C-alpha positions as CSV (number, residue, x, y, z in Angstrom):
1,M,2.0,17.8,-21.6
2,C,1.9,21.6,-22.6
3,R,3.4,24.4,-20.4
4,W,0.3,24.8,-18.3
5,G,0.2,21.4,-17.1
6,F,4.3,21.4,-16.7
7,S,4.2,24.2,-14.4
8,N,1.0,22.3,-12.4
9,I,3.3,19.0,-11.6
10,V,6.0,21.4,-11.3
11,K,3.7,22.6,-8.2
12,T,1.9,19.2,-7.5
13,L,6.0,18.0,-6.3
14,K,7.1,21.1,-4.4
15,N,4.1,20.8,-2.4
16,V,4.6,17.0,-1.8
17,T,8.1,16.4,-0.8
18,D,7.8,13.0,-0.3
19,D,11.1,10.9,-1.6
20,R,9.1,7.8,-2.5
21,V,7.4,9.7,-5.3
22,R,8.6,9.5,-8.8
23,A,7.7,11.4,-11.9
24,Y,8.0,10.4,-15.6
25,V,7.5,13.6,-17.6
26,V,7.1,12.5,-21.9
27,W,6.9,15.2,-23.9
28,L,5.3,14.3,-27.2
29,P,5.5,16.5,-30.2
30,V,1.8,17.2,-30.3
31,F,1.7,21.2,-31.6
32,G,5.0,20.8,-33.4
33,G,7.6,23.3,-33.9
34,D,10.8,23.0,-31.9
35,F,9.5,20.2,-29.5
36,R,12.5,19.0,-29.0
37,G,14.0,22.3,-28.1
38,E,11.2,23.2,-25.8
39,S,10.7,20.2,-23.9
40,R,14.3,20.4,-23.3
41,K,13.9,23.8,-22.3
42,L,10.9,23.3,-19.7
43,S,13.1,19.7,-18.3
44,N,15.6,21.9,-17.2
45,S,13.9,24.8,-15.6
46,F,12.5,22.0,-12.9
47,R,15.6,19.6,-11.8
48,D,14.3,17.4,-9.0
49,K,15.9,13.8,-8.1
50,R,12.0,12.2,-8.0
51,V,11.6,13.2,-12.0
52,S,12.9,12.2,-15.1
53,Y,12.3,12.7,-18.5
54,F,12.0,11.6,-21.5
55,I,11.3,13.0,-25.4
56,D,8.8,10.4,-27.0
57,P,9.0,11.9,-31.0
58,K,6.8,9.4,-32.5
59,S,4.2,9.2,-30.0
60,L,4.1,5.6,-28.9
61,T,3.8,6.1,-25.2
62,G,0.9,8.3,-26.5
63,D,-0.3,5.0,-28.5
64,L,0.2,2.9,-25.1
65,W,-1.8,5.1,-23.0
66,E,-4.7,5.6,-25.7
67,S,-4.9,1.8,-25.4
68,V,-5.6,1.5,-21.6
69,L,-7.1,4.8,-21.1
70,K,-10.0,5.0,-24.0
71,T,-9.8,8.8,-24.3
72,E,-11.1,8.9,-28.1
73,R,-7.9,10.2,-29.5
74,E,-5.2,9.0,-31.6
75,V,-2.9,9.3,-28.5
76,A,-3.1,9.5,-25.5
77,W,-1.6,13.4,-24.9
78,D,-2.1,16.4,-21.4
79,V,-2.9,13.1,-19.6
80,Y,-1.8,12.8,-15.4
81,L,-1.2,9.2,-14.6
82,L,-1.4,8.5,-10.5
83,Y,0.0,5.7,-9.8
84,G,0.9,3.8,-6.0
85,A,3.9,1.9,-4.8
86,G,1.9,-1.6,-6.1
87,A,1.5,-0.8,-10.0
88,R,3.6,-3.4,-12.1
89,W,3.7,-3.0,-16.3
90,E,3.5,-6.7,-16.5
91,E,1.8,-6.8,-19.8
92,Q,2.6,-5.0,-23.4
93,E,-0.1,-2.4,-21.8
94,P,0.6,-0.4,-18.9
95,P,-1.5,-0.8,-16.0
96,M,-4.6,1.4,-15.6
97,P,-3.3,4.1,-12.9
98,D,-5.0,4.5,-9.8
99,F,-6.3,8.0,-10.8
100,W,-5.8,10.4,-13.3
101,M,-6.7,13.4,-15.2
102,H,-6.5,15.0,-18.0
103,Q,-6.2,18.9,-20.5
104,L,-8.6,16.9,-23.2
105,T,-11.8,18.5,-24.5
106,G,-14.9,16.0,-24.5
107,V,-13.0,13.2,-22.5
108,T,-15.2,12.1,-19.7
109,K,-13.7,9.5,-18.1
110,A,-11.3,11.3,-15.8
111,P,-11.5,14.9,-14.5
112,R,-10.0,17.5,-16.2
113,L,-6.5,18.5,-14.1
114,E,-6.9,20.6,-10.9
115,E,-3.9,21.2,-9.1
116,P,-5.1,21.4,-5.9
117,E,-7.1,17.8,-7.0
118,L,-4.1,16.0,-8.2
119,R,-2.2,17.0,-5.1
120,K,-4.7,15.5,-2.7
121,K,-5.3,12.1,-4.4
122,L,-1.3,11.8,-5.0
123,K,-0.6,12.5,-1.0
124,E,-4.0,10.0,-0.4
125,L,-1.8,7.7,-2.6
126,L,1.0,7.9,-0.3
127,T,-0.7,7.2,2.6
128,G,-3.2,4.0,1.6
129,P,-3.3,1.1,-0.2
130,S,-2.8,1.5,-4.3
131,A,-5.5,0.2,-6.2
132,T,-3.4,-2.6,-7.2
133,E,-3.3,-3.1,-3.2
134,R,-7.5,-2.7,-3.0
135,N,-8.4,-4.9,-6.0
136,T,-6.3,-7.9,-4.2
137,E,-7.8,-7.2,-1.0
138,R,-11.7,-7.5,-2.9
139,E,-10.6,-10.6,-4.7
140,W,-9.2,-11.9,-1.6
141,A,-12.2,-11.2,0.0
142,Q,-14.8,-12.3,-2.4
143,P,-16.8,-15.6,-0.9
144,Q,-15.8,-18.8,-2.8
145,R,-19.0,-20.5,-4.6
């Protein structure tokens, strides 16, 4: 996640104050330099009980997200994932998010990050069923043959 992306996450969380929201920010060393120091500085700039910060120096999470999101990059980074309350990570790979955005050139599988849209989708997840619940309802409603 870059500074601009982080500032958009902060803006979203300041506008959506619901205590059910949990944010997990994972810093990957994509640009090199003092990645640990920069990630620590940015993390310390926004303290919120709903946010947990992680440093992933080997980009293992980026590998996992790439296997799910298929951004056609070596690792998925600068991606912003929303999961409903019903999401469960029960397999080796993480589940597909209910909604995601990115800041990656050439990726067309999801929209580019725009904070107002991310905020809107987050609010929708808080008021409606998650994709997991919608998929379960859809499977249940299928006629038997």
